[in-house]
C-alpha positions as CSV (number, residue, x, y, z in Angstrom):
1,M,0.0,0.0,0.0
2,I,2.9,2.4,0.8
3,F,4.2,1.6,-2.7
4,K,0.9,2.7,-4.3
5,I,1.0,6.0,-2.3
6,A,4.7,6.5,-3.2
7,V,3.9,6.1,-6.9
8,S,1.0,8.7,-6.6
9,I,3.2,11.2,-4.8
10,F,6.1,10.7,-7.2
11,L,3.7,11.5,-10.1
12,L,2.5,14.6,-8.2
13,L,6.0,15.8,-7.7
14,N,6.3,15.7,-11.5
15,S,10.1,15.5,-11.6
16,I,9.9,14.2,-15.2
17,G,7.9,17.2,-16.4
18,T,10.0,19.7,-14.5
19,L,13.3,18.1,-15.6
20,P,13.9,20.7,-18.4
21,I,13.4,23.5,-15.7
22,F,16.0,21.8,-13.4
23,I,18.4,21.6,-16.3
24,A,17.9,25.2,-17.3
25,L,18.3,26.5,-13.7
26,T,21.5,24.4,-13.1
27,N,23.1,25.2,-16.5
28,G,26.8,25.5,-16.0
29,C,26.9,23.5,-12.8
30,N,28.9,20.4,-12.5
31,F,27.4,17.1,-11.2
32,R,28.4,17.7,-7.5
33,Q,26.7,21.2,-7.6
34,R,23.6,19.7,-9.2
35,C,23.5,17.1,-6.4
36,R,23.6,19.8,-3.8
37,I,20.9,21.8,-5.5
38,A,18.6,18.8,-5.9
39,A,19.2,17.7,-2.3
40,E,18.4,21.2,-1.0
41,A,15.2,21.4,-3.1
42,A,14.1,18.0,-1.9
43,S,14.8,18.9,1.7
44,V,12.8,22.1,1.4
45,A,9.9,20.3,-0.3
46,M,10.1,17.4,2.3
47,A,9.9,19.9,5.2
48,V,6.8,21.7,3.8
49,L,5.0,18.5,2.9
50,L,5.8,16.7,6.2
51,A,4.4,19.8,8.1
52,F,1.1,19.3,6.3
53,I,1.1,15.5,6.9
54,W,1.6,15.8,10.6
55,T,-0.5,18.9,11.2
56,G,-3.3,18.1,8.7
57,D,-5.9,17.2,11.3
58,S,-5.3,20.4,13.4
59,L,-5.3,22.6,10.3
60,M,-8.6,21.3,9.1
61,E,-10.1,21.5,12.6
62,F,-8.9,25.1,13.0
63,F,-10.3,26.2,9.6
64,G,-13.4,24.2,9.9
65,L,-12.7,22.1,6.7
66,S,-14.1,18.7,6.0
67,V,-12.4,15.7,4.3
68,P,-14.9,15.7,1.4
69,A,-14.1,19.4,0.7
70,F,-10.4,18.5,0.5
71,E,-11.1,15.5,-1.7
72,I,-13.2,17.5,-4.1
73,G,-10.9,20.6,-4.0
74,G,-7.8,18.5,-4.3
75,G,-9.3,16.5,-7.1
76,I,-10.1,19.6,-9.1
77,I,-6.5,20.9,-8.6
78,L,-5.1,17.5,-9.5
79,F,-7.3,17.3,-12.7
80,R,-5.9,20.6,-13.9
81,I,-2.3,19.5,-13.3
82,G,-3.0,16.1,-15.0
83,M,-4.5,17.9,-18.0
84,E,-1.5,20.2,-18.3
85,M,0.8,17.1,-18.2
86,L,-1.4,15.4,-20.8
87,N,-1.1,18.4,-23.1
88,C,2.5,19.1,-22.2
89,S,1.4,22.7,-22.0
90,V,4.0,23.9,-19.5
91,D,5.8,26.8,-21.1
92,L,9.4,26.4,-19.9
93,E,10.6,29.8,-21.4
94,K,7.6,31.6,-19.8
95,V,8.4,30.0,-16.4
96,L,12.1,30.9,-16.6
97,R,11.4,34.5,-17.8
98,H,9.3,35.2,-14.6
99,I,12.0,34.0,-12.2
100,P,14.1,36.9,-11.1
101,E,17.8,36.6,-11.9
102,S,18.8,37.0,-8.2
103,I,16.7,34.0,-7.3
104,T,18.0,31.9,-10.2
105,Q,21.6,32.5,-9.1
106,K,21.3,32.2,-5.4
107,T,18.2,30.3,-4.1
108,N,16.9,28.3,-7.0
109,S,17.1,25.2,-4.8
110,I,14.4,26.7,-2.6
111,V,12.4,28.8,-5.2
112,P,11.2,27.6,-7.7
113,L,12.7,24.0,-7.5
114,G,11.6,23.2,-3.9
115,I,8.5,25.4,-3.9
116,P,6.4,25.2,-6.0
117,L,7.8,22.7,-8.5
118,L,8.1,19.9,-6.0
119,A,5.8,21.0,-3.1
120,G,3.1,22.6,-5.2
121,P,-0.6,23.2,-4.2
122,G,-1.8,20.0,-5.9
123,C,0.7,17.8,-4.0
124,I,-0.1,19.5,-0.7
125,A,-3.9,19.1,-1.3
126,V,-3.6,15.4,-2.2
127,I,-1.2,14.6,0.6
128,M,-3.6,16.3,3.1
129,T,-6.5,14.2,1.6
130,I,-4.6,11.0,1.9
131,T,-3.5,11.7,5.5
132,V,-6.6,13.2,7.0
133,G,-9.0,11.1,5.0
134,R,-7.1,8.0,6.0
135,M,-7.1,6.8,2.4
136,Y,-5.9,3.2,2.0
137,D,-5.9,3.1,5.8
138,I,-2.4,4.5,6.0
139,T,-1.0,6.3,8.9
140,P,0.9,9.7,8.8
141,A,4.1,7.7,9.4
142,G,3.3,5.6,6.3
143,V,2.6,8.6,4.2
144,S,5.9,10.1,5.4
145,A,7.8,7.0,4.3
146,A,6.0,7.0,0.9
147,L,6.9,10.7,0.5
148,A,10.6,10.0,1.3
149,S,10.7,7.3,-1.3
150,A,9.0,9.4,-3.9
151,M,11.4,12.3,-3.2
152,L,14.5,10.1,-3.6
153,A,13.1,8.8,-6.9
154,S,12.5,12.4,-8.0
155,M,16.1,13.4,-7.2
156,F,17.3,10.4,-9.2
157,I,15.2,11.5,-12.2
158,W,16.5,15.1,-12.0
159,L,20.2,14.1,-11.6
160,G,20.1,11.1,-14.0
161,G,18.0,12.9,-16.5
162,S,20.2,16.0,-16.5
163,H,23.2,13.8,-17.1
164,L,21.5,12.0,-20.0
165,F,20.2,15.2,-21.6
166,S,23.7,16.5,-21.7
167,K,24.6,13.4,-23.8
168,I,21.5,12.9,-26.0
169,N,18.1,14.5,-26.7
170,L,15.4,12.7,-24.7
171,K,12.7,15.4,-25.2
172,S,10.3,13.0,-26.9
173,L,10.8,10.3,-24.1
174,S,10.2,13.0,-21.4
175,E,7.0,14.1,-23.1
176,L,5.7,10.5,-23.4
177,L,6.4,9.8,-19.7
178,T,4.8,13.2,-18.7
179,R,1.6,12.3,-20.7
180,L,1.4,8.9,-19.1
181,G,1.8,10.5,-15.7
182,G,-0.8,13.1,-16.5
183,L,-3.3,10.3,-17.5
184,F,-2.8,8.6,-14.1
185,L,-3.3,11.9,-12.2
186,V,-6.5,12.7,-14.2
187,V,-8.0,9.3,-13.3
188,L,-6.9,9.7,-9.6
189,S,-8.4,13.2,-9.5
190,V,-11.8,11.9,-10.8
191,Q,-11.7,9.1,-8.2
192,M,-11.1,11.7,-5.4
193,I,-14.0,13.8,-6.6
194,I,-16.2,10.8,-6.7
195,N,-15.2,9.7,-3.2
196,G,-15.9,13.2,-1.8
197,Y,-19.2,13.4,-3.5
198,Q,-20.3,10.0,-2.2
199,V,-19.5,11.1,1.4
200,V,-21.5,14.2,0.9
201,R,-24.4,12.3,-0.5
202,G,-24.2,9.9,2.5
């Protein structure tokens, strides 16, 4: 069950789709520097997501939110992300153009790589839904373990992919994998919306 959650989170992190952005932001860095940047980005994203995993119940109680609301809202956000992945509609040049040069040079491991590329709103919403809604009967500790596995896999994709891209052009393969991941996320988002609706209907 943890493996299923880890695969879902890995697709949400979208390291394959954001690989070109990682390559662009680490242009001119050697492998060791890229490892440091990827590790810092993953650490920042982990800290943010773990905070939501372990404080999800308290946050929802404080704001008066319900699990069905998170399932439906998270499903809508996830559906949009999945459709963007299916259409490969992420404009890399537009994203990079709106990143200030000072951020790109000094803190790109935190913004935008850690937040929002890894720990984006869709990932936060879905992780909150899995944790608070006790989807798959998994505990916060189990979700944390799945998150750690998915984050390691994402780092491997970034580092391995950046190395391969420097040797050969894998753009077509990257687009194929992104589309397949998008299809999975669209299906998952629809299921989340259905689950939330069923709870509301009683």
